[in-house]
C-alpha positions as CSV (number, residue, x, y, z in Angstrom):
1,X,-8.7,21.4,-10.5
2,X,-6.1,21.1,-7.8
3,X,-5.1,24.7,-8.2
4,X,-8.7,25.9,-7.7
5,X,-9.2,23.6,-4.7
6,X,-6.3,25.2,-2.8
7,X,-7.0,28.8,-3.9
8,X,-9.0,29.7,-0.7
9,X,-5.9,28.9,1.4
10,X,-3.7,31.3,-0.6
11,X,-6.4,34.0,-0.6
12,X,-6.8,33.6,3.2
13,X,-3.0,33.8,3.7
14,X,-2.8,37.0,1.6
15,X,-5.7,38.6,3.4
16,X,-4.4,37.9,6.9
17,X,-0.8,38.9,6.0
18,X,-2.2,42.4,4.9
19,X,-4.3,43.1,8.0
20,X,-2.8,44.5,11.2
21,X,-2.0,41.6,13.4
22,X,1.0,41.1,15.5
23,X,3.8,39.4,13.7
24,X,3.5,36.3,16.0
25,X,-0.2,35.8,15.1
26,X,0.6,36.2,11.4
27,X,3.3,33.5,11.6
28,X,1.0,31.2,13.5
29,X,-1.8,31.7,10.9
30,X,0.5,31.2,7.9
31,X,2.1,28.0,9.5
32,X,-1.4,26.6,10.2
33,X,-2.5,27.3,6.6
34,X,0.6,25.6,5.2
35,X,0.2,22.6,7.5
36,X,-3.4,22.2,6.3
37,X,-2.3,22.5,2.7
38,X,0.4,19.8,3.3
39,X,-2.1,17.5,5.0
40,X,-4.7,17.9,2.2
41,X,-2.0,17.5,-0.5
42,X,-0.6,14.3,1.1
43,X,-4.0,12.8,1.5
44,X,-4.9,13.5,-2.1
45,X,-1.6,11.9,-3.3
46,X,-1.9,8.9,-1.1
47,X,-5.5,8.3,-2.2
48,X,-4.5,8.3,-5.9
49,X,-1.3,6.2,-5.4
50,X,-1.3,3.3,-3.0
51,X,2.0,3.1,-1.0
52,X,4.7,0.9,-2.4
53,X,6.5,-1.2,0.1
54,X,10.1,-0.1,0.6
55,X,12.9,-2.5,1.1
56,X,14.8,-1.6,4.3
57,X,18.5,-1.3,3.3
58,X,21.3,-1.6,5.9
59,X,25.0,-1.1,5.6
60,X,27.4,1.5,4.4
61,X,29.2,2.4,1.2
62,X,32.3,4.4,0.4
63,X,34.5,2.9,3.2
64,X,31.8,3.6,5.8
65,X,31.3,7.2,4.9
66,X,28.0,7.0,3.1
67,X,24.8,6.1,5.1
68,X,21.2,5.1,4.4
69,X,18.7,7.1,2.3
70,X,21.3,7.6,-0.5
71,X,19.8,4.5,-2.0
72,X,16.2,3.5,-1.8
73,X,14.5,0.3,-3.0
74,X,10.8,-0.4,-3.6
75,X,9.0,-3.6,-4.3
76,X,6.3,-3.3,-6.9
77,X,4.0,-5.9,-8.5
78,X,6.5,-7.0,-11.1
79,X,9.7,-5.3,-10.2
80,X,12.1,-3.9,-7.6
81,X,13.1,-0.3,-8.3
82,X,16.4,0.8,-6.9
83,X,16.7,4.6,-6.7
84,X,20.1,6.4,-6.3
85,X,19.8,9.8,-4.5
86,X,23.5,10.8,-5.0
87,X,26.3,10.0,-7.4
88,X,27.9,6.8,-6.2
89,X,29.9,5.7,-9.2
90,X,30.3,2.0,-10.2
91,X,28.2,-0.4,-8.1
92,X,27.3,-4.1,-8.4
93,X,23.7,-5.0,-7.8
94,X,22.8,-8.7,-7.0
95,X,19.6,-10.4,-6.0
96,X,20.0,-13.7,-4.2
97,X,17.2,-16.2,-3.7
98,X,16.5,-18.2,-0.5
99,X,18.6,-21.1,-1.9
100,X,21.6,-18.8,-2.2
101,X,21.6,-18.6,-5.9
102,X,22.2,-15.3,-7.7
103,X,19.0,-14.7,-9.8
104,X,20.0,-11.2,-10.9
105,X,23.4,-9.4,-11.3
106,X,24.4,-6.2,-13.0
107,X,27.0,-3.4,-12.8
108,X,25.6,0.1,-12.7
109,X,27.0,3.6,-12.8
110,X,24.9,5.1,-10.0
111,X,24.0,8.8,-10.7
112,X,21.7,11.2,-8.8
113,X,18.1,10.5,-9.6
114,X,18.9,7.3,-11.5
115,X,16.7,4.3,-11.2
116,X,17.5,0.6,-11.7
117,X,14.4,-1.4,-12.4
118,X,14.8,-5.1,-11.8
119,X,12.1,-7.2,-13.5
120,X,10.8,-9.8,-11.0
121,X,8.0,-11.2,-13.1
122,X,8.3,-14.9,-13.4
123,X,10.3,-15.3,-10.2
124,X,9.3,-18.0,-7.8
125,X,7.6,-17.0,-4.5
126,X,10.0,-16.7,-1.6
127,X,12.4,-14.4,0.2
128,X,15.2,-12.6,-1.7
129,X,18.1,-10.5,-0.7
130,X,19.0,-7.3,-2.6
131,X,22.8,-6.7,-2.3
132,X,24.4,-3.4,-3.6
133,X,28.2,-3.3,-3.4
134,X,30.9,-0.8,-4.2
135,X,34.5,-1.4,-5.1
136,X,35.8,-0.5,-1.6
137,X,34.1,-3.4,0.2
138,X,31.0,-1.4,1.3
139,X,27.5,-2.7,0.7
140,X,23.8,-2.2,1.3
141,X,21.5,-5.1,1.7
142,X,17.8,-5.7,2.3
143,X,15.4,-8.6,2.0
144,X,12.1,-8.7,0.3
145,X,9.3,-11.3,-0.2
146,X,7.7,-12.2,-3.5
147,X,4.3,-13.9,-3.1
């Protein structure tokens, strides 16, 4: 269904690319069509999948060389999903509750595209800290709230 929905955009692009317009007008038209496609595609995806709150991670890994967006963390109804966007090697992942107790601890070999799901079902309501550490003293941390 989605392919047939977007078919008019691609036919229009093909038609206007083949007619004699100045190259600047062709570029403007193609960019406009692609932008409309992107807006419709984004709207369709967000309508089907409600946004998942992300956990803002701060800090650095690898002796200060690796910055944010290499690791993403998302809070779901019954879990926290930690996603590794590049190979990072051995990491330790801890979750600490508001009393300072470690409620989750694991070692993980972080590889590109890997996900670490942390089951939070049964955890008490409150604020928690997600702490991701490497062997060189670097870390990422972020807090999240379970209701």
